[in-house]
N, C-alpha and C positions, 0 to 999 in steps of 0.2 A: 503495501500499499504505501502510495505517495502521499506526502505529506503537503497538506493543501491548507489554506487560510481558515476554511471553515471546520476545519478538523479539531476538536479538542486535544490535548497532549495525551488525555488517560486512552484516549482510545487509539490514537497512533502507538502509544507507546506497547497495548495490548497487541495489536495486528500489524508492527512495523517491519515483520521480517515476511508475513503472510501477503499472498497476493491476491488472493480468490476467497468467494464464499464458503466454498467446498474446503479450504482449507480450515479455516477459520471454525467449521462446523466438526472437523475431524479433530481439532485441538480439544474444544469443547466437551467433546465427547470422551476423550480420551482424558480429560483431568476429571469427571464424574465419574468415569470409570474406575481412577486412582483415587476419588475420593471414597467410594461405598468400598474400596477393596481396603484402607485404611482402617477402618472399621473394627471387622474380625482379627486383622493383622496387630493389632495394639494390643490385644487381648492377650498374645501369646507371649510368654518369657523369653523365649530364643530369639525375639528380635526386639532387640532394648532399644536400639536407637529411633524404631518408629511408635510413637505413642500417640495421645489423643491431640496432642497441638499439631500434627500431620495433618488428620482430620480437619480440625478447624482452618487451619492455613489452606488446604485444597479446596474447602468448600467456597472461600472466599476468593481464592484465585479463579474458581469455576464460575462466581458468579458476576464479578468483574470483566470476565471473556464474553459471558453471554450480555451482559447490560452493554457492552461496546458492541456486538456484533448488532443488538436490538438499536443503537443509535446508528451504526452504520450503514442497516437496512432502511432505517427512517429518513434520512437525508440522501439515500442513494450515492454513498461515497466508494461503492465498490467500481473498478474500472470496468 
């Protein structure tokens, strides 16, 4: 995505290296799947470095990407 004057910084940072809507949807779905997978993995003691903070962080990132996609679709910013 190219930076235009009407694109906010938070939307540009979300999709700066993604050029298509399909790529953005793949990114959002991958983040959503990883968010869901973090919930049961955080209960297992053999993976100590993944805890509930990963689930919260991934939820926030997925929400950010989804809101950026909504803004981009609403303002026809895709090439």
